[in-house]
N, C-alpha and C positions, 0 to 999 in steps of 0.2 A: 756108351755100356748103358742099361739099360738099369734103375734099383735091384731088380731081381737080379740079374745077374755080379751085382756087386757083394752081394747078401751072398752068395753065395760060392764068393771062393774060401778056399781050405785055409782051414783055420791053424794058425801057426803060418805056413806059408809067407815068405819076405817081413817075417813081423818083428823083425828088428833084434833078434840076440835073445826070443824066447819068451816067454810068459811075464818074468819077472823082471825084464829091462822093456817091455814093451809099459808093465804098471809103473818104473818109475819112470818112463817121459810120460804117459800120461799125468802120473799126477804132477811130475814139476808142470806140467799146460794147462793142466785146471791152475793150478797157484799163481800162476807168471797172470794167466790168460784172466780168469775169475768164474770164467764160463765157456766150456767147447759142450759141441754138436757131435753126440754121438758116431753118427752118418761121417763128417770130414775125419774123427780118427783111423774107423774102417780105411779113410779112401786110403793116410796116412800113414798106415801099417799094415797095408794091405793084406789085413783080413774083414772076415765076416760082422757084420751087424750084432750077429748072435754071441763070436766069441767077443767084441769091446763092450759090449751092454753084463758080460761075467764078470770080464775086468771091471771095469764099472761098481756091482755088487762087491767084489771079495775089496777094492776100493773103498766103501761105502763104510762097512761091516771093522775096517778100521780107523775109522773115522779119517781120510784124511778126507773126502770132496760128501758130497751130494747126492745122490739123484735126483732128476727132476724131467721132467718131459722134454727128450728130443736129445738129451746128452746131460751134463753136471753143475754144477756150482761147486765152488772153494768155500769149504768150515772157513772160520773167519779164523776159528786158530791158528789153521793150518800157514792161513796170505799170514796171519800179524805177528805172529809168534815164529814159528817155521819149525820144522826137523830138528833131532838130538842132534843129526853131524853138521851142520848147518850154525845152527848156535854155538858149535863146540870150537870156530873154528874162527866169528864172533869172540872182537873183544880180547884172545887169548893172553897177551900181553898184560890188564885191568884187571884180568879173573885170576890171576896170577897172586900179581897185588896184595888186591882187596884177601885173597884166599890167608896169603903170609898175614898180615894185619888179626885174620880173625884167629888165625890158628895159636897165638898168643893169649888168646884168653878162655883156649884150655885146658883145664887141671887135669894130671893123669886122676883116673878114677874119674868124670866125671858121664853122664848122662847125657847125648847129645842127638838134636836131630837134625836134619836138612830134607831141603823140600827138592822135587824136582829138578832145581835151577842147572843148567852148566858152570855158573857160580860156586851155587853148594859143591857142584861137584867136585872142583877147585879144591875147597876147603875137606871135602872128603879126601883126597887123594894124599892131603897133608896128616893127618890124623893118626895113622898107624906109631910116627913115632912118638905120642902121646899117650901110648898105652899104658897099662889097661884102663880100657873107657869102652863106653857100650854106645853104638852107632842107631837109631831109628832112623827111616824112612821109608817112603815109596815109593825112592826114585832106583827101574831096575838095573839102571847103567850105572849108578852108585852102589847098587845090592854085588854088581859082580865083581866088580874093579876092588869089593871089602872084601869079598866073601874067603875065607881062609886068613886071610891076615893075622900074626901073631896076636893075638892081645886086646884084636876086636870082636867083642861081643855084640853081634848083631843082630838084631832086630827087622826085618822086613815086612813093607807092612801089604796085606792085601787089598782089594775089589777090584774094581770093573782096571783092565786092561787097556789103556788110548795111547795105540803107536807112535804117534801121533807126538808128543815127550816119553817115550818109553817110561812110563808110569802108571800107578798105580790110579783113580780117583774115586769120588763118588760119595754116595752115602756108607756104606761100607769100609771104605778107607779113612772115612770122617768115624765113625764107631771106637773103626781100632785105635785109632789116633788120643780119642777122648777115653780109652782105661789105657791110658798111659800117662805116664809124668817125666820129663827131663830139665835137668838144670840147665842146658842151654839150648835155643834156637838160632838155627841159621840158614837163613832165606835172599830170594829175590824178588824184585815183580818186574811187569812188565812194561810197565811205564808209569811215571810218575807225572804229577799235574798239579799246580796249589795244594800242594805239600800234602796231595795224596796218591798212594799206591793203588795203580789201573792195573788190569787184568783185559784179557779178551773169550777170558773161559770160565761160566760161572761156576762147572765142578772141579778150576782148580781154584777160584777164590774161598769157596767153601771147604775144599783142604788147609786154603794156609790158615785159613780162619780158627781153624782146629788146632793148625800147629798151635800155633802164636797160645792159643788159650789156653798150653799141655804142656806149658815152657817157660819154667822160671825167671832168666832173658832172654829176653827176643831181638838176635843181630841182624837188622836187615845190608844188606849188601847190594850196592849199585855201581854200576860205569855210566862214564857221562853222556851218554847216548841216551841212560834209560828217561833224560831230562827233557829229550825231544822226540817223545814219541806216545802217542795218548793210546787210551786203552776203554775199553767200556766201558769194565765194573769196575766199579772203587772197590777196595778190600782195606785199607786202613788210615788212617792218617799217618802222617811220618813220628808224629808225637807216640804214637801209640807200642813205640819199641824204644829198648832201653839204652839203644848205639843203634847206630848209621851208618856205615862204612862206606866211605867216597873214594875213586879213583883221584891221582894228584894230576887229571887231567883236565876233570872240572872245574870251570869259570870259577873265580873268584865269587863274581856276584852273585852263583848260584849257592856257590859256600855262605855268604852272607848274611843273602837272602835266608836260608832256611837256619841259622846261629839266631836270626833275631822272628822266627816262628817259634823258638822257643826245641830246638831238635837236637836231638843227644849228636852231635856230630863228630867224627873221624876224617879225616883227610889220610889216606895211608898212603908211604912214603914220603914226608909230608913231616905229620905232626909226631911223628916217635910213636913208641908204644902206646895202642891203642887204652883206654883209663875209664872203668865203670861212673859215670856224674851219679852215684844215686847210689 
């Protein structure tokens, strides 16, 4: 079959269950391989090159990949951080452990900021029991979780929507955050290296910094897997937080090393109820 014949195939024919399924398959393939050729995708899905280019345009507009000549490459955030569904499944027991420790720090009537992390989402699920209170977040998943909950005054932060995070990020989001002030912030990070938090996305770092500037107390929630990862953009030193909560599986050497650096650390599940150090 010639190239002309291959691009003349009827769009939608034998396309793996429709455009939505095909695009999900393309997204995963790009994330796994780092780069894919459009002609290979057209052959794999039995559709025209024009159809594949429309798919790539759509996925690019949603932040999943970047179109390049002849195909597409993965965005660093999609490769490194993963989408929300995968993040929700990762370290779920550890996230619940961290969330229970964090919940004990919330007082009735407090204003609480939560970032777009799935660890923060675990905290959000426990907050209605602490109401009445105010919750401020840029994480659409958390907004949907808390919408309509009795006793929760919900403030949803807008901005540019990033599907890979199901969150609003960027300059407008940061400006909205800085117009507010909260009693406490719960947030997480992608990676921790040499006593500093790192993330793969500049937009996310900017928003997290704005959150940190807008809260009286800043609590970082990290499971032990974060200490084995690397990130591109430095967010903040661990000593910039009022409390860092780690899960019980965090190696003792890591815990001791952080405390030696002066990090205010609490090990969830073993240290009892978290306490402020100042």
